[in-house]
C-alpha positions in Angstrom: -0.7 -5.7 -13.5 -1.0 -2.0 -12.5 -2.0 -0.9 -16.0 -4.8 -3.5 -16.2 -5.8 -2.6 -12.6 -6.0 1.1 -13.5 -7.7 0.8 -16.8 -9.3 -2.6 -17.1 -8.8 -5.2 -19.7 -10.6 -3.8 -22.7 -9.4 -0.2 -22.2 -5.7 -1.2 -22.1 -4.2 -1.2 -25.5 -1.3 -3.2 -26.8 0.7 -0.1 -27.3 0.2 0.9 -23.7 1.3 -2.6 -22.6 4.4 -2.4 -24.7 5.2 1.0 -23.4 4.8 -0.1 -19.8 7.2 -3.0 -20.4 9.9 -0.5 -21.5 12.7 -0.9 -24.0 10.6 -0.4 -27.1 9.4 -4.0 -27.3 7.9 -4.8 -30.7 4.5 -6.4 -31.2 6.1 -9.7 -32.4 8.3 -9.8 -29.3 5.3 -9.1 -27.0 3.4 -12.0 -28.6 6.4 -14.2 -28.4 6.8 -13.4 -24.7 3.2 -13.4 -23.5 1.2 -15.2 -26.3 -1.6 -12.6 -26.3 -3.0 -9.7 -24.4 -5.5 -12.1 -22.8 -2.7 -14.4 -21.6 -0.9 -11.4 -20.1 -4.1 -10.3 -18.4 -4.6 -13.7 -16.9 -1.1 -13.6 -15.5 -1.6 -10.2 -14.1 -5.0 -11.2 -12.6 -3.4 -14.2 -11.0 -0.6 -12.1 -9.6 -3.2 -9.8 -8.1 -5.3 -12.7 -6.7 -2.1 -14.2 -5.1 -1.2 -10.9 -3.4 -3.5 -8.0 -3.0 -6.8 -9.9 -3.1 -5.8 -12.0 -0.1 -7.1 -9.3 2.2 -10.4 -11.0 2.3 -9.1 -14.5 3.1 -9.9 -13.9 6.8 -13.5 -14.5 5.9 -12.6 -18.2 5.7 -10.7 -18.3 9.0 -12.8 -20.4 11.4 -10.6 -19.3 14.2 -11.9 -15.7 14.0 -15.4 -14.8 15.3 -17.7 -14.2 12.3 -18.2 -10.5 13.0 -14.5 -10.0 13.5 -13.7 -11.8 10.3 -16.1 -9.5 8.3 -14.8 -6.4 10.0 -11.2 -7.4 9.4 -11.9 -8.2 5.7 -13.6 -4.8 5.2 -10.8 -2.8 6.9 -8.0 -4.7 5.2 -9.6 -4.3 1.8 -10.4 -0.6 2.3 -6.8 0.0 3.5 -5.4 -1.9 0.5 -7.7 -0.2 -2.0 -6.8 3.3 -0.8 -3.1 2.7 -0.5 -1.1 5.2 -2.6 1.5 2.6 -3.6 -0.6 1.2 -6.4 -3.8 2.1 -8.4 -6.8 2.9 -6.2 -9.6 0.5 -5.9 -9.7 -3.3 -6.5 -8.6 -5.0 -9.7 -11.1 -7.8 -8.9 -14.0 -5.3 -8.9 -12.6 -2.9 -11.6 -10.4 -5.0 -13.9 -13.4 -5.8 -16.1 -15.7 -3.1 -14.9 -17.5 -2.7 -18.1 -19.1 -5.9 -19.2 -16.5 -7.6 -21.5 -17.6 -8.3 -25.0 -18.6 -11.8 -25.7 -15.3 -12.3 -27.5 -13.4 -11.5 -24.2 -15.9 -12.7 -21.6 -13.7 -15.6 -20.5 -10.9 -13.2 -19.5 -13.0 -12.0 -16.6 -13.6 -15.5 -15.3 -10.8 -15.4 -12.6 -12.1 -12.0 -11.3 -15.7 -13.2 -11.3 -14.7 -16.3 -9.4 -12.9 -14.2 -6.8 -15.9 -11.9 -6.3 -18.1 -15.0 -5.9 -15.6 -16.4 -3.3 -15.7 -13.2 -1.3 -19.5 -13.2 -1.4 -19.6 -16.8 -0.2 -17.2 -15.8 2.6 -19.6 -13.2 3.8 -22.5 -15.6 3.6 -20.4 -18.2 5.5 -19.6 -15.7 8.3 -23.3 -14.8 8.6 -24.2 -18.4 8.7 -21.6 -19.1 11.4 -23.1 -16.2 13.4 -26.5 -17.8 13.1 -25.2 -21.2 14.1 -23.5 -19.8 17.2 -26.6 -17.9 18.3 -24.9 -14.5 17.7 -27.5 -13.8 15.0 -31.1 -14.8 15.0 -31.8 -18.2 13.3 -34.1 -16.6 10.8 -31.6 -14.1 9.6 -31.5 -13.9 5.8 -27.9 -14.8 5.4 -27.7 -13.9 1.7 -29.3 -10.4 2.3 -27.0 -9.6 5.3 -23.9 -10.8 3.4 -24.9 -8.6 0.5 -24.9 -5.6 2.7 -21.2 -6.2 3.4 -20.3 -7.3 -0.1 -22.0 -4.3 -1.7 -20.2 -1.9 0.6 -16.9 -3.6 -0.4 -17.7 -3.1 -4.1 -18.5 0.5 -3.4 -15.2 1.1 -1.8 -13.5 0.3 -5.1 -15.4 3.1 -6.9 -14.9 5.6 -4.1 -11.2 4.8 -3.7 -10.9 5.4 -7.5 -12.6 8.8 -6.8 -10.0 9.7 -4.2 -11.9 8.9 -1.0 -9.3 8.1 1.7 -9.0 5.3 4.2 -10.1 7.5 7.2 -13.5 7.8 5.6 -13.7 4.1 4.9 -12.6 3.3 8.4 -15.4 5.4 9.9 -17.9 4.0 7.5 -17.0 0.4 8.4 -17.5 1.3 12.1 -21.0 2.4 11.1 -21.6 -0.5 8.8 -20.8 -3.0 11.6 -23.7 -1.6 13.5 -25.9 -3.5 11.0 -24.4 -6.8 12.4 -24.9 -5.5 16.0 -28.5 -4.5 15.4 -29.3 -8.0 14.1 -27.5 -9.5 17.1 -29.8 -7.5 19.4 -32.8 -9.1 17.8 -31.5 -12.5 18.8 
């Protein structure tokens, strides 16, 4: 998982995968164990989605106020992406960073679906804010949600470039002013 997370699907070679597994595994043994590079990537992606990617699940928690859910998702994701215990950034955002070839487009489907779910979670929070009167009824939910989603995607690139959590934490405080400014219009 870490190798795919660091390098992406297409940039990770079979020889790198075999080396990361240790023990000098042969190509036939690799294929016997995993079926294919694509099958191994799907397993690695699912492992990531079941663990690290859960940091944005709070967007779907109806018990949290919408603003709090967005802020929590941003802070948890930024903290996770800048943690030194694994590759920097987000595998969902970076695992298929370059557009996969047509031959391998299907391999990106779980990551694409995860990004769509996060975007939908941001939209849902904005819509909940509108429904509760916290945000004006005429708020463009998709546009405001895109502000938060775009920031989160940018965290992946900046974490990969070595930007630390303290910078992201301060930036999130500033970013949440966008929500607050919209609230003041209500």
